[in-house]
N, C-alpha and C positions, 0 to 999 in steps of 0.2 A: 456531240451529244447522241449520246450510247445508251443501246433500252438491256434488260434484263429480259432475252423474250423462254417463255418453255415449247416448247415440239417436240412432240412423242419424248416423254419423260425426259429428253435434253432439257436444261438450260444451254441458251447459247449468248451471249457478248453481242448484238450488232451497233456495229458502227451507225448511224446515223445523219451523221455530216456537218451541218446547222438545223437538220426537221424539215428542210421544205419538201423533201417523197410523200408519198403521201401513205397510208398507210397498206392499202393495196400493194404499194412497191416493199414496205416491211415484211409481208404477207410468203410474200414471193421472195426476197432477199433469205430469212429463214428459212427458207426450203431449200434451198440454195447451197447454204450452209450445213443445212443437216444431212445434207444428202439425196438430198428425195428426187431423185430425176423427172415428175413430171410433176412440170408449172398448168400446167391447161388445165391441173386440181387445184390450181390458187381459188378460182371460185367459186370453192365448195370449199373454202378454212374462213373463217372467222373468227378478230384476233379482241380479246376479252381482255378488261383492265383487270391488274394478277388482284388487287387489296380492294376496288367496289364491288367487283365484276360485271363492271358496266360494259359493253357492245361496243368497238369504235365500227365507225362507219367508213367502210374502203376508199370514198374517195376525201376521207378529209387527211387537211395536208397534214403531218408528225406533229412537227413542231405548238398543232394548234388545240393538241386531245393529248398530249404527254408532255410529263420533263426530263432533264436529263438522271438516267436511271431508275426512271419510272419499270416494275414491271410486264409483266407483260404475254395473258396463253394465247396460245394459237392452236385452233382447236378444229375439225371438222363440223360442219353448223347441225347437226343433224344430236352429235356429243354432249352429254352436259359439261358442264368447264369445273377443275377443280379450283378452288381458290387457294392452292401453298404458296406458300414464298418456302424461297429458297431458307433451309434451317438455323445455318452458317453461311456465311461467306469469307474466305480465309485467302488475307491476301500475304503477295509474295513473300513483301515485310516481315510478317508475322508467325509468328512461335508457336508450337500444340500450346507451352504455357496459358503466352498471353489471352487462353479464351479461359482455362478457370478463375481467372480474377473476376 
């Protein structure tokens, strides 16, 4: 399972194995991968579904609340979350011309 996560205006792909880990782990792993060193601040962040805007509980197992390739926003608990999805995802095997058709 892998998720696309938006954090600090960047999109990251986070591999989650079988999804047995918690949403809290997802927040911490995203912060690690985005080179945000203050992991103690992770408790001040929330995870929100990208499409519906539903807030995820930190102690929920990923596989019970998310599906493979879902979009998740991680933001400060006080900040409003924009529910923007990436406009286009360009895969390595695609050519720019493929996107025009």
